[in-house]
VMD Tcl script that draws the C-alpha trace (Angstrom):
set ca {
  {41.72 3.59 -29.32}
  {42.73 6.39 -31.58}
  {42.94 10.12 -30.76}
  {39.56 10.93 -32.44}
  {37.79 8.42 -30.11}
  {39.56 9.84 -27.08}
  {38.49 13.34 -28.04}
  {34.87 12.26 -28.45}
  {34.89 10.71 -25.03}
  {36.39 13.86 -23.48}
  {33.86 16.12 -25.26}
  {30.89 13.92 -24.36}
  {28.50 15.69 -22.02}
  {28.11 12.40 -20.13}
  {31.09 10.48 -18.71}
  {29.94 7.99 -16.11}
  {33.04 6.13 -14.82}
  {33.66 3.04 -12.77}
  {36.41 4.49 -10.60}
  {36.98 1.33 -8.57}
  {37.72 -0.77 -11.60}
  {41.29 0.45 -12.11}
  {42.02 -0.15 -8.42}
  {40.57 -3.65 -8.40}
  {41.65 -5.02 -11.79}
  {44.38 -5.10 -14.39}
  {42.90 -4.26 -17.81}
  {43.94 -6.69 -20.53}
  {41.77 -5.66 -23.46}
  {39.13 -2.95 -23.87}
  {36.09 -2.87 -26.14}
  {33.42 -0.30 -26.94}
  {29.88 -1.63 -26.96}
  {26.50 -0.16 -27.67}
  {23.77 -0.50 -25.02}
  {20.15 -1.50 -25.67}
  {18.06 1.02 -23.68}
  {14.44 2.15 -23.40}
  {13.33 5.75 -23.92}
  {13.37 6.86 -20.30}
  {16.73 5.14 -19.70}
  {18.57 7.13 -22.36}
  {17.03 10.34 -21.10}
  {18.28 9.62 -17.54}
  {21.75 8.72 -18.87}
  {21.91 11.95 -20.80}
  {21.19 13.78 -17.51}
  {24.04 11.84 -15.92}
  {21.77 9.83 -13.60}
  {23.50 6.43 -13.78}
  {26.08 4.58 -11.77}
  {28.49 1.77 -12.53}
  {29.23 0.78 -8.93}
  {29.31 -3.01 -8.41}
  {28.54 -3.78 -12.12}
  {29.83 -6.66 -14.16}
  {29.18 -8.26 -17.48}
  {28.25 -11.88 -18.27}
  {27.65 -13.86 -21.41}
  {24.43 -15.82 -21.82}
  {23.34 -17.61 -25.02}
  {25.95 -15.86 -27.12}
  {24.91 -12.44 -25.96}
  {26.67 -10.11 -23.54}
  {24.76 -8.44 -20.73}
  {25.62 -5.90 -18.01}
  {24.24 -6.58 -14.57}
  {23.83 -4.16 -11.68}
  {24.02 -0.94 -13.70}
  {21.89 1.61 -11.82}
  {19.95 4.02 -14.06}
  {17.76 6.36 -11.97}
  {14.09 6.77 -13.06}
  {13.48 9.66 -15.38}
  {11.89 12.57 -13.39}
  {9.33 13.34 -16.09}
  {8.61 9.72 -16.85}
  {5.12 8.39 -16.26}
  {3.94 4.84 -15.61}
  {6.24 3.80 -18.50}
  {9.37 4.49 -16.44}
  {12.01 1.77 -16.43}
  {13.29 -0.50 -13.68}
  {16.14 0.82 -11.57}
  {18.53 -2.11 -11.95}
  {17.81 -4.49 -14.77}
  {20.04 -6.53 -17.02}
  {20.90 -4.53 -20.13}
  {22.08 -6.08 -23.37}
  {25.40 -4.88 -24.89}
  {26.02 -4.86 -28.68}
  {29.31 -6.39 -29.81}
  {30.41 -8.42 -32.82}
  {30.02 -12.17 -32.57}
  {33.82 -12.67 -32.89}
  {34.43 -10.31 -29.97}
  {31.87 -12.03 -27.80}
  {33.37 -15.47 -28.56}
  {36.80 -14.11 -27.74}
  {35.58 -12.73 -24.44}
  {33.71 -15.94 -23.66}
  {36.79 -18.10 -24.16}
  {38.89 -15.72 -22.07}
  {36.45 -15.59 -19.12}
  {36.47 -19.40 -18.87}
  {39.99 -19.11 -17.46}
  {40.06 -18.55 -13.70}
  {40.64 -15.00 -12.53}
  {39.31 -13.22 -15.61}
  {36.14 -11.18 -15.78}
  {34.47 -8.48 -17.88}
  {34.00 -5.12 -16.16}
  {32.27 -1.93 -17.44}
  {34.62 1.09 -17.31}
  {32.76 4.06 -18.79}
  {29.34 5.08 -20.17}
  {29.38 7.96 -22.63}
  {27.33 9.49 -25.49}
  {28.91 9.37 -28.95}
  {28.69 12.03 -31.63}
  {25.48 10.43 -32.97}
  {23.73 10.70 -29.61}
  {23.92 6.98 -28.82}
  {24.91 5.61 -25.43}
  {28.08 3.54 -25.54}
  {29.95 1.62 -22.86}
  {33.63 0.82 -22.61}
  {34.19 -2.66 -21.18}
  {37.38 -4.45 -20.39}
  {38.60 -7.98 -20.04}
  {40.23 -7.85 -16.61}
  {42.31 -9.94 -14.20}
  {41.82 -9.29 -10.48}
  {44.58 -7.64 -8.50}
  {46.00 -9.14 -5.32}
  {46.34 -7.07 -2.12}
  {50.01 -6.31 -2.69}
  {49.20 -5.11 -6.21}
  {46.61 -2.71 -4.81}
  {49.15 -1.37 -2.27}
  {51.65 -0.89 -5.08}
  {49.07 1.04 -7.10}
  {48.34 3.34 -4.12}
  {52.05 3.94 -3.58}
  {52.59 4.87 -7.29}
  {49.65 7.25 -7.17}
  {50.99 8.95 -4.03}
  {54.47 9.22 -5.57}
  {53.03 10.88 -8.63}
  {51.17 13.40 -6.44}
  {54.39 14.24 -4.48}
  {56.29 14.74 -7.73}
  {53.59 17.04 -9.09}
  {53.62 19.11 -5.84}
  {57.40 19.34 -5.93}
  {57.40 20.46 -9.57}
  {54.73 23.02 -8.86}
  {56.93 24.85 -6.34}
  {59.92 25.13 -8.73}
}
mol new
graphics top color blue
foreach p $ca { graphics top sphere $p radius 0.5 }
foreach p [lrange $ca 0 end-1] q [lrange $ca 1 end] { graphics top cylinder $p $q radius 0.2 }
display resetview
């Protein structure tokens, strides 16, 4: 990811994050994918009414899908409003999908959504990562490192 892409993600009015993902998994490789949405879904996402809690990606018939993504119904939507939790298709190149498919066949590897954002063209995008699950001792180590960083920041603040 280059600096321009990072800047776009930071300036995006919508940054819906999966905060648990970095605690639960080691990120091996990240990808940015487009999301196939209906009209009321994109309006809800632009309002920040989505959640990535307990979501995961799977590959079916050469296509990658995200399961469990919660997009709240659009307030001004009528009978055409979308389903709350439905499987949504992600848009990636065929080579990337084949690479992810071969990697997830190994035990311990999965595909996890990290972030939903709006790009400069107004399209919803999702950052996904090929991940390997952390063990309990890895999680404890992560918490310890985070606490140490906080203590160092507090100490530097007073001097």
